KEFIVEX-460559 format. One record per residue (C-alpha): residue in three letters; x, y, z. Coordinates in steps of 0.25 Angstrom, whole numbers, plus 5000, padded with zeros to 4 digits. Layout:
N
ALAXYZ;...
//
This chain:
459
UNK476748825043;UNK477248695035;UNK478548755031;UNK478748815044;UNK478748685049;UNK479648615040;UNK480548715042;UNK480548705058;UNK480648565057;UNK481948585047;UNK482448665058;UNK482248575066;UNK482848475060;UNK484248555057;UNK484248575072;UNK484148435075;UNK485148395063;UNK485948505068;UNK485948445083;UNK486348305079;UNK487348335070;UNK486948335057;UNK487348485055;UNK488748455056;UNK488648335047;UNK487848435037;UNK489148535037;UNK490048445036;UNK489548385024;UNK489348515018;UNK490748555021;UNK491248415016;UNK490348425002;UNK490848565000;UNK492348525002;UNK492148404992;UNK491448494982;UNK492648604981;UNK493548474980;UNK492848424968;UNK492548574961;UNK494048594960;UNK494248464950;UNK495248394959;UNK496348524957;UNK496948514971;UNK497448664969;UNK496048704965;UNK495448604976;UNK496348674985;UNK495848824981;UNK494448784982;UNK494548724997;UNK495148855003;UNK494148924999;UNK492848825001;UNK493548795016;UNK493348925022;UNK492148975014;UNK491448825019;UNK491948885035;UNK491349015032;UNK490048955029;UNK490048875041;UNK490449005049;UNK489249075042;UNK488248955047;UNK488848965058;UNK488649115061;UNK490249145062;UNK490349185046;UNK490949325049;UNK492049245061;UNK492449155049;UNK492549255038;UNK493349355047;UNK494349255052;UNK494649195036;UNK494849325030;UNK495749365042;UNK496549225040;UNK496549245025;UNK497249405027;UNK498149365035;UNK498549245027;UNK498649315015;UNK499449445024;UNK500349345028;UNK500649295013;UNK500849425009;UNK501849475021;UNK502749365020;UNK503049405004;UNK504149334998;UNK504549265011;UNK504949125009;UNK503949055017;UNK502949145008;UNK503349044995;UNK502648974987;UNK503048844981;UNK502648884969;UNK503349014971;UNK502349124973;UNK502249194987;UNK501249204997;UNK501049065003;UNK501249055018;UNK500349025022;UNK499348955013;UNK498149045011;UNK497448915004;UNK497748845017;UNK497548925025;UNK496048955020;UNK495748815019;UNK496148795032;UNK495348905040;UNK494048855033;UNK494248715036;UNK494648745052;UNK493348825050;UNK492648725045;UNK493048595056;UNK492848725068;UNK491548775065;UNK490948685054;UNK491248545054;UNK491348495070;UNK491048375072;UNK491148335057;UNK492548255056;UNK492448225042;UNK492048365036;UNK493048425045;UNK494148335039;UNK493748365027;UNK493848525029;UNK495348505037;UNK495748415024;UNK495248505014;UNK495948625021;UNK497248525020;UNK497048505005;UNK497048675002;UNK498348655008;UNK499048535000;UNK498548584989;UNK499148724992;UNK500548634993;UNK500248554980;UNK500148664971;UNK501248734976;UNK500748844982;UNK500948834998;UNK502048775005;UNK501748665015;UNK502148765026;UNK501348865020;UNK500248775020;UNK500348735034;UNK500448885039;UNK499048905032;UNK498448785036;UNK499048845051;UNK498648985050;UNK497348955047;UNK497048885058;UNK497748975065;UNK496849085063;UNK495649005065;UNK495848975078;UNK496249115084;UNK495649205077;UNK494249105080;UNK494549125095;UNK494849275093;UNK493649295086;UNK492849225096;UNK493149295108;UNK493049415099;UNK491649385097;UNK491449355112;UNK492049475116;UNK490949565105;UNK489949485111;UNK490249515125;UNK489049585132;UNK488749655145;UNK488349545152;UNK489449455147;UNK490549565151;UNK489649595164;UNK489849435167;UNK491249435162;UNK491749535171;UNK490949445182;UNK491849345180;UNK493149425181;UNK493649465195;UNK493949575198;UNK495349535206;UNK495549505190;UNK495149625186;UNK496049705194;UNK497249635189;UNK497049705177;UNK497749815180;UNK498949805169;UNK500249905166;UNK499850045167;UNK500350145156;UNK501350215163;UNK501650055167;UNK501750015152;UNK502550155149;UNK503550145159;UNK503949995154;UNK504150035140;UNK504950155142;UNK505850045151;UNK505849945140;UNK506150045131;UNK507350125140;UNK507749985139;UNK507949955126;UNK508350075122;UNK509550075133;UNK509849945127;UNK510049955112;UNK510650095113;UNK511750065123;UNK511849925118;UNK511649915101;UNK512449835098;UNK511349725105;UNK510649755091;UNK511649685085;UNK511949585097;UNK510549535095;UNK510449555081;UNK511849455081;UNK511049345085;UNK510349305073;UNK511349345065;UNK512049215058;UNK513449205053;UNK512949185038;UNK512649345039;UNK511249335041;UNK509649335050;UNK509249185046;UNK507949215055;UNK507649325044;UNK507349185034;UNK506749095044;UNK505549085040;UNK504749045052;UNK505349195057;UNK504949255043;UNK503349175046;UNK503349215061;UNK503849375055;UNK502849375044;UNK501649315054;UNK501949435063;UNK501849545053;UNK500649495046;UNK500049485061;UNK500349635063;UNK500149675050;UNK498549615051;UNK498449655064;UNK498649815062;UNK497749805050;UNK496749725058;UNK496749825070;UNK496249935061;UNK495149855056;UNK494649815072;UNK494749925077;UNK493749995067;UNK492849865068;UNK493049865084;UNK492650015085;UNK491449975075;UNK490849855081;UNK491249905094;UNK491849755099;UNK493249705101;UNK494049635090;UNK494949535094;UNK494849595107;UNK495249725106;UNK494249855103;UNK494349935095;UNK495150025103;UNK496249935105;UNK496349905093;UNK496550055085;UNK497650055099;UNK498249925092;UNK498149975079;UNK498850115082;UNK499850045090;UNK500249965078;UNK500050105069;UNK501050175076;UNK501950105081;UNK502549965072;UNK501750065058;UNK502250205059;UNK503150215070;UNK504150085067;UNK504050055053;UNK503650195046;UNK504650295056;UNK505650205064;UNK505850105052;UNK505950185040;UNK506750315048;UNK507750245060;UNK508650175049;UNK508950065058;UNK509649955049;UNK509049805052;UNK510049715058;UNK510249645044;UNK510649765038;UNK511749805045;UNK513249785046;UNK513249675058;UNK512349585051;UNK512849585036;UNK512249705032;UNK512649865029;UNK512049945036;UNK512649995052;UNK511949965064;UNK511350075072;UNK510750055087;UNK509450055088;UNK508950215090;UNK509850275081;UNK509050325068;UNK510150285056;UNK510250285042;UNK510550125040;UNK509150085035;UNK508350155023;UNK506950095027;UNK506249985035;UNK507349995047;UNK507649905059;UNK507050005070;UNK506249955075;UNK505649855070;UNK504349845063;UNK503949695064;UNK504249715080;UNK503349815082;UNK502349765075;UNK502449625084;UNK502349725096;UNK501149775091;UNK500649625089;UNK500849615103;UNK500349745109;UNK498949675103;UNK498949565109;UNK499149625122;UNK498049715117;UNK497249595116;UNK497649535129;UNK497649665138;UNK496249705133;UNK495349565134;UNK496049525148;UNK494749495154;UNK494449405143;UNK495749345139;UNK496149215150;UNK497549215155;UNK498049125143;UNK497549205134;UNK498149345138;UNK499649265142;UNK499649215126;UNK499249355120;UNK500449425131;UNK501449315125;UNK500949325112;UNK501249465114;UNK502849455119;UNK502949345108;UNK502449435095;UNK503349535096;UNK504549445102;UNK504549355092;UNK504549485081;UNK505749525088;UNK506449415087;UNK506149385072;UNK506549525069;UNK507949525076;UNK508249385073;UNK507849415058;UNK508949545057;UNK507749625055;UNK508049715068;UNK508849755079;UNK508149675092;UNK508149865097;UNK507249875083;UNK506349775090;UNK506349795104;UNK506149955100;UNK504849905091;UNK504349855103;UNK504449955111;UNK504050065101;UNK502649995097;UNK502449945112;UNK502850105115;UNK501450155104;UNK500550055112;UNK500950105125;UNK500650265121;UNK499450225112;UNK498650165124;UNK498350265133;UNK497650345121;UNK496850235113;UNK496650125124;UNK496250215137;UNK496950255150;UNK498150165157;UNK497150055157;UNK496150055147;UNK494949995149;UNK494449935137;UNK493249865142;UNK492149875133;UNK490949965138;UNK490149835142;UNK491149785150;UNK491349925157;UNK490049905160;UNK490049785168;UNK491249805174;UNK490649925180;UNK489449855184;UNK490149765193;UNK491149885197;UNK492349825191;UNK493449915185;UNK494249845173;UNK495349895165;UNK495649845153;
//
């Protein structure tokens, strides 16, 4: 009995300490002492200290998340960050921006800095609130990691800065997405009914989007206009590409570091989502929940569009067998090949040819992914969120088009038709994988709540 009484008193004291703020002070003290121990055990060597801190910071952040009950979230987001960072390094290859000062490659962005920054950000946000001294120690430790990478010649200033900014952006964006997803997963019947009660029937009535027939009509109209323009005026391709060809006989945008960075970031995002979509479809089906706002059917639909459109039709068929030379390869721009109109199969290129643009096709699939998220969740997302997603969906393929055409890698017709072919696959696959003209993608709970209130919901 005395032991139980002592235990109760200890729990009461712990609660009182946390209420008075001693818990925060204790966490700050533990983090500060741990960071000091890491520095001391590194024996004063800068590189060794940086190497140890880039491991210690995320580990302490994961420990703090475990105490708060958020360990799976923190672990998943940290794993995602490091996967994207190292995928970016490998994709950039031997490009100038990826060169290390000491002569190596795979330097952009700094993985050590990204790891340490993510850990410091999580500690500051989740573990050290109200403790500015310990928070400063964590931030300075992350900064020390970046400085150590520069001092030993492992990274440039820009590579370190990119690693820090990338980690901060990834932390904030994925945190918001994770919390939103968990909120939707935990949606129960009562919450669904309450949310439907707050949605005006007039607003639901306005959610009648374009029918499949109307979308088909728009696609055929756009394709007809593009086909007529590039068939009747084939020199239009040469004229547009000529705008980016300088007097020195080159396409200067092809060597711009910023253009290459944007290109590789888009490619990495496409590759990562294409692989992640397969796992997301399986997990969403098994767990019967939404993953990043989309259910299993939506994930499977987008993965199929990505595989059949950019994957098989564009990269494995058209680019391999159409034989159209790229702008930088034709005589008009200093090459040895002949220019041919877009719709004429030829033999001016052996492999990985110009017709059509694989990267623009992938960027179009990425834009369709953003549109799918906005469309499926339009009752949950506010006007600003939906406007941002739709604007980003328009910007992504346009940026890819501008980069590929200005770099002399593709003609304007290659980019235009890549957009049309990929969106065509999306239109054709929609009724087979997503339902009728206005597919219902509400969960069973939400549909039941809608029937209770006599509402007809289209998704």
